C-alpha positions in Angstrom: -43.7 64.3 -11.0 -45.4 66.8 -13.1 -49.1 66.9 -13.7 -48.6 66.0 -17.4 -46.8 62.7 -16.5 -49.5 61.9 -13.9 -52.4 62.5 -16.3 -50.7 60.5 -19.0 -50.2 57.6 -16.6 -53.8 57.8 -15.6 -55.1 57.7 -19.1 -52.9 54.8 -20.1 -53.4 52.5 -17.0 -56.1 53.6 -14.6 -58.8 54.7 -17.1 -58.9 51.3 -19.0 -59.2 49.4 -15.7 -62.1 51.6 -14.5 -63.8 51.3 -17.9 -63.4 47.5 -17.8 -64.9 47.3 -14.2 -67.8 49.5 -15.2 -68.5 47.4 -18.3 -68.4 44.1 -16.4 -70.8 45.5 -13.8 -73.1 46.9 -16.4 -73.2 43.7 -18.4 -73.8 41.7 -15.2 -76.6 44.0 -14.1 -78.4 43.8 -17.5 -77.8 40.1 -17.7 -79.5 39.3 -14.4 -82.4 41.6 -15.2 -83.2 40.4 -18.7 -85.3 37.6 -20.2 -84.1 34.7 -22.2 -84.5 36.7 -25.4 -82.6 39.6 -23.9 -79.8 37.4 -22.8 -79.4 36.0 -26.4 -79.2 39.6 -27.7 -76.6 40.5 -25.1 -74.5 37.4 -25.9 -74.7 38.2 -29.6 -73.7 41.8 -29.1 -70.7 40.7 -27.0 -69.6 38.2 -29.6 -69.8 40.8 -32.3 -67.9 43.3 -30.1 -65.2 40.7 -29.4 -64.8 39.9 -33.1 -64.5 43.6 -34.0 -62.0 44.2 -31.1 -59.8 41.2 -32.1 -59.9 42.3 -35.8 -59.0 45.8 -35.0 -56.2 44.8 -32.7 -54.7 42.5 -35.4 -55.1 45.2 -38.0 -53.3 47.8 -35.8 -50.5 45.3 -34.9 -49.7 44.5 -38.5 -50.3 47.9 -40.0 
């Protein structure tokens, strides 16, 4: 395989998995080390990010 194919494979499959694992670890770390008020802010931020991600995905599918 050429380097171009391998790098494209890494960007499409491996990088999102690594980003997801790092995001879950980071959220878990901040969740355990935050107060009740901080947990509410984290939850609100995650809900907003989820709504934006779903909206963007639906927009890109139908566009």
